[in-house]
C-alpha positions in Angstrom: 0.0 0.0 0.0 1.4 3.3 -1.0 1.7 6.1 1.5 0.0 9.3 0.6 2.1 12.3 1.2 0.1 15.3 2.1 0.7 18.7 3.5 1.2 18.7 7.3 -2.1 18.9 9.1 -2.5 19.9 12.8 -5.3 18.4 14.8 -5.5 19.8 18.3 -2.4 19.0 20.3 -2.0 15.5 18.7 0.7 16.7 16.4 1.5 16.7 12.7 -0.1 14.1 10.5 2.1 14.1 7.5 1.6 10.5 6.2 -1.7 8.7 5.9 -2.7 5.7 3.8 -5.7 5.4 1.4 -7.3 3.3 4.1 -7.0 6.1 6.6 -8.4 8.5 4.2 -11.4 6.4 3.2 -12.2 5.7 6.9 -12.0 9.3 8.0 -14.2 10.5 5.1 -16.8 7.8 5.5 -16.1 6.4 2.0 -17.7 3.0 2.6 -17.4 1.7 -1.0 -13.8 2.8 -1.3 -12.9 1.3 2.0 -14.5 -2.0 1.1 -12.6 -2.0 -2.2 -9.3 -1.4 -0.4 -10.0 -4.2 2.1 -10.9 -6.6 -0.6 -7.7 -5.8 -2.5 -5.7 -6.8 0.6 -5.0 -3.5 2.3 -4.1 -3.8 5.9 -6.8 -2.5 8.3 -4.3 -2.2 11.2 -1.7 -0.1 9.4 -0.7 2.9 11.5 0.0 6.5 10.4 1.8 9.2 12.4 1.2 8.9 16.1 0.1 5.3 15.7 -3.4 6.3 14.5 -5.2 3.4 12.8 -8.0 3.6 10.3 -10.4 2.5 13.1 -9.3 5.5 15.1 -10.1 7.7 12.1 -13.5 6.2 11.4 -14.5 6.5 15.1 -13.3 10.0 15.4 -15.7 11.1 12.7 -18.5 8.8 13.7 -18.6 6.7 10.5 -20.4 3.6 11.8 -20.4 1.7 8.6 -16.7 2.1 8.2 -16.1 1.0 11.7 -18.1 -2.1 11.1 -16.2 -2.9 7.9 -12.9 -2.5 9.7 -13.8 -4.6 12.6 -15.2 -7.3 10.3 -11.9 -7.3 8.5 -9.9 -7.8 11.7 -9.1 -4.3 13.0 -7.9 -4.3 16.5 -10.7 -2.9 18.6 -8.5 -1.6 21.4 -5.6 -0.3 19.3 -3.7 2.5 21.0 -2.4 5.7 19.4 0.8 7.3 20.7 -1.1 9.0 23.5 -2.8 5.7 24.6 -6.2 6.6 23.2 -8.4 3.8 21.8 -11.0 3.9 19.1 -13.6 3.9 21.9 -12.1 7.1 23.2 -12.5 8.7 19.8 -16.1 7.5 19.3 -17.0 8.8 22.7 -15.4 12.1 21.8 -17.4 12.3 18.6 -20.6 11.6 20.6 -21.4 8.8 18.2 -23.8 6.4 20.1 -23.8 3.9 17.2 -20.0 3.7 17.1 -19.7 3.4 20.9 -22.4 0.7 20.9 -20.7 -1.3 18.1 -17.3 -1.1 19.7 -18.6 -2.3 23.1 -20.4 -5.2 21.3 -17.1 -6.2 19.7 -15.3 -6.3 23.1 -13.8 -2.8 23.4 -12.7 -2.0 27.0 -14.8 0.6 28.7 -11.8 1.3 31.0 -8.6 1.0 28.9 -5.4 1.8 30.7 -4.5 5.3 29.5 -1.6 7.7 29.8 -1.7 11.1 31.5 -2.3 12.6 28.0 -5.5 10.8 27.3 -9.0 11.0 28.8 -11.1 7.9 29.4 -14.0 7.1 27.1 -16.4 8.3 29.8 -14.6 11.6 30.2 -14.6 12.1 26.4 -18.4 11.4 26.3 -19.0 14.0 29.0 -17.0 16.5 27.0 -19.2 15.8 23.9 -22.4 15.9 26.1 -24.1 12.9 24.5 -26.1 11.6 27.5 -27.0 8.4 25.6 -23.3 7.6 25.2 -22.7 8.4 28.9 -25.5 6.1 29.9 -24.2 3.3 27.7 -20.7 3.6 29.0 -21.9 3.6 32.6 -23.9 0.4 31.9 -20.8 -1.1 30.4 -19.0 -0.6 33.7 -17.0 2.6 32.9 -15.2 4.0 35.9 -17.1 6.9 37.3 -14.0 8.3 38.9 -11.6 8.1 36.0 -9.3 11.0 36.3 -8.1 13.4 33.6 -5.0 15.3 34.6 -6.4 18.6 33.2 -10.1 18.3 33.6 -10.7 16.0 36.6 -13.4 13.3 36.8 -16.3 12.8 34.4 -18.5 14.8 36.8 -16.0 17.7 36.7 -16.0 17.4 32.9 -19.8 17.4 32.6 -20.1 20.5 34.8 -17.4 22.4 33.0 -19.1 21.7 29.7 -22.6 22.6 31.0 -24.1 19.1 30.4 -26.8 18.8 33.1 -28.2 15.6 31.7 -24.8 13.9 32.0 -24.4 15.3 35.5 -27.7 13.7 36.5 -26.7 10.3 35.0 -23.3 10.3 36.7 -24.7 11.2 40.1 -27.6 8.7 39.9 -25.0 6.0 39.1 -23.1 6.8 42.2 -20.4 9.3 41.2 -18.8 11.1 44.1 -20.4 14.5 44.2 -17.6 16.1 46.3 -14.7 14.8 44.4 -11.9 17.4 44.0 -9.4 18.5 41.4 -7.0 21.0 42.9 -9.6 21.4 45.6 -12.1 22.4 43.0 -15.4 20.5 43.3 -18.0 20.0 40.6 -20.2 22.5 42.4 -17.5 25.1 41.9 -17.6 24.5 38.2 -21.4 24.6 38.1 -21.4 27.9 40.0 -18.8 29.4 37.6 -21.2 28.6 34.7 -24.2 29.9 36.6 -26.2 26.7 35.9 -29.1 26.8 38.3 -30.5 23.4 37.5 -27.1 21.8 37.7 -26.3 23.5 41.0 -29.7 22.3 42.4 -29.0 18.8 41.2 -25.5 18.7 42.8 -26.8 20.1 46.1 -29.6 17.6 46.2 -27.0 14.8 45.8 -25.1 16.1 48.7 -22.6 18.7 47.3 -20.8 20.6 50.0 -21.8 24.3 49.5 -19.0 25.3 52.0 -16.2 23.6 50.1 -13.2 25.8 49.5 -11.0 25.7 46.4 -7.3 26.5 46.0 -8.2 30.1 46.2 -10.1 29.6 49.4 -13.4 30.4 47.7 -16.8 28.8 48.2 -19.0 28.0 45.1 -21.2 31.0 45.9 -18.3 33.3 45.4 -18.2 32.5 41.7 -21.8 33.5 41.2 -23.2 37.0 40.4 -24.6 38.6 43.6 -28.4 38.6 43.3 -28.5 36.0 40.5 -30.7 32.9 40.7 -27.5 30.8 41.2 -26.4 32.9 44.1 -29.8 33.0 45.7 -30.1 29.2 45.5 -26.7 28.7 47.2 -27.5 31.3 49.8 -30.8 29.6 50.5 -29.1 26.3 51.4 -26.6 28.0 53.6 -29.4 29.1 55.8 -31.8 26.2 55.2 -30.3 22.8 55.9 -31.6 19.7 54.2 -34.6 17.9 55.8 -34.2 14.6 57.7 -35.9 12.9 54.8 -33.3 14.2 52.3 -30.4 13.3 54.6 -31.7 9.8 55.0 -31.8 9.4 51.2 -28.2 10.6 50.9 -27.1 8.2 53.7 -28.7 5.2 51.9 -27.2 6.1 48.6 -23.8 6.7 50.1 -23.9 3.3 51.7 -24.8 1.6 48.4 -22.2 3.6 46.4 -21.9 2.7 42.7 -24.2 -0.3 43.3 -27.1 1.9 44.0 -29.1 1.5 40.7 -28.7 -2.3 40.8 -29.5 -2.7 44.4 -32.4 -0.2 44.8 -34.6 -2.1 42.3 -34.2 -5.3 44.4 -35.3 -3.7 47.6 -38.6 -4.9 49.0 -40.0 -1.4 49.4 -42.8 0.6 47.6 -42.0 1.8 44.1 -42.6 5.4 45.4 -39.6 5.0 47.7 -37.5 3.5 45.0 -38.3 6.5 42.8 -37.4 8.8 45.6 -34.0 7.1 46.1 -33.4 7.4 42.4 -34.4 11.0 42.2 -37.2 10.2 39.8 
């Protein structure tokens, strides 16, 4: 297979992609017929370009499900790593492609691949993209709720930073730690910075510490605009503590941890209580 020489192309901080094969090109552009022709002619589906990027990485990055299927059927390595340690599942999650994520998991992709400090987990990537269906699917596949990104923190931090309230709710209901910190910054600090009232309310209801101090010794309320709905909500909870009923719910959920969704449905209690424990 000849190597196509192109002009250097910069993609984020991954680096310079100066050499790509025709297989990479077809996969990245979603050219199904051309990719099929190349595979039938004997082209390798596991050939790597600069930074160890495979055609499967390319297809997943752009959400081309049919190309992903063709590559996997032809023997593409489902957990191939690029030079930063990222897998195709990381790229599919970053693209927010539910179909690609689902297909990769069906073919045995690891929901928790061992990654380097330069690469976010599939769940972190999905929280950046904000596709709640991808987040839900990865959680059901056993993705680690506390996977840590050196720059962004946990998936919950990532979802708050990127203003994805639906993802925040999914993570918390699955048992993600609400008061996890990154440089003393909690998810509630991030929600307050973004003035997301619904997100702030959700975090507080799940037990977020409104008094937590970050590296600048600032509480979440300090990042809101005085008199704004966000500030008013946080101020309200500073003077009005949770009810005993709410505290009991938090205690039960804390005890169950990440098993909460599986265990709650098996409890011999009224459905109304189950709904309450699951914030439904």
